[in-house]
Each structure stands twice: as C-alpha cells, then as structure tokens.
N, C-alpha and C positions, 0 to 999 in steps of 0.2 A: 168462064173466061179462058180462052186458049191463047197461048203464045209460045214461041220457040226461043230458048235461051242458048241454043247451039252447044249444049252439054248433056251428056247422058247421065251425069252423076249429080245434077242439081238436087237440092233438098228444099223443103218447105220454106226455110229462111231465105234461100236464094230467090225463090219465086216472090215472096213478100217484098224483098228489096227491089226487085224488078218492077213490081206493080206500084210501089210507093214512089219510085223515082220519076214517074210520069207527072209532069207539071206543065201548066199552060201559062205563058206570060200574060200578066194583067196590066194594071195601071202602073205608072212610074212611082218609085218609092219616094217618100217624103224627106229622105235624107240623101246627102251627097258624100261620096267616098273621098278620102284624103289620100293623095299620092297614087302611085302605080300599084296594082295588085299583081303579085308574082305567082307563078305556077307553084302549087304545093304549100303556100303559106296557110297558116291555121287561124289567122285573125285578120279582121278588117277594121278600119277606123273610119268613122263618118261623123258628119255634123248635120244639125237641123235646127229649126226654130224651136224655142222652148215650149210653145203651146201645142206642138204636134206630138202625137203618140210615139213613144219609144218602141222600136221594133221588139216583137215578142218571140220567145223561144218557140221553135217549130215553124216559124215563117220561112218561106223560100223566096229568094231573090235571084234575078238573072243579071249577071255582070256582062256588059257588052263593051267591046272596044269602040272607040270613037267612029271608026269606019263601018262598024256593025258586021265585020267579017268573022269575028271570033266571039263566042259567048260561052258562059259557064253558069250553072245554077249552084247556089250555095244555100244551105239550111242553117238558120240561127240555132246554136246549141247553148249559148250563154250570152248574157248582156250585162255590161256595166256602163253607167252613164254618169255624167256630171254636168253642171251648168257653168258655162264660161262666158265671159263678156269680151267681145272683140270690138276694137275701135279702129 
C-alpha cells in the first residue's frame, strides 16, 4: 500500500493512523443524538430502544448536519448506558 502523507518525517505510527482513519459510511445508526454536537467535544449523548444493541467500543459513526454539508467521523472509546422510561 502506498500513499503520501505530505511529510518527510512521518513514522510507522503516523502511517498506521492514516490507514486506520479510512472508513466508509454504512447503514444508519440505531440511536439518535441528543442536542447539538459542538466542535471539539469529547462525549455524545444518544437514546435508542431498549431492545436494540448498545454501541460498542471501537465502532465508528459519521455525524452529519441536517443539510448534509458538513460531516465528521467519531470512534466510540467508552460507553455507559442506562434504561429510562419516557412518557
């Protein structure tokens, strides 16, 4: 595999990060985000039906603005969940 990182001083770790950052959008997530997601924030909050699988560490999701002009990929690094009842 060959690619250009535009740097003469990259090391193996830089190459690995570049390769692993390649993801392809798939199906829509089973959960919905709560509120606006701000640039640089380190956590997201979402909700879903109880019977659906909880997102797993290592999964990658693509956040997209409603007009689909801006998108960003996030990787799940930790998960906490609870069951709540809404009426």
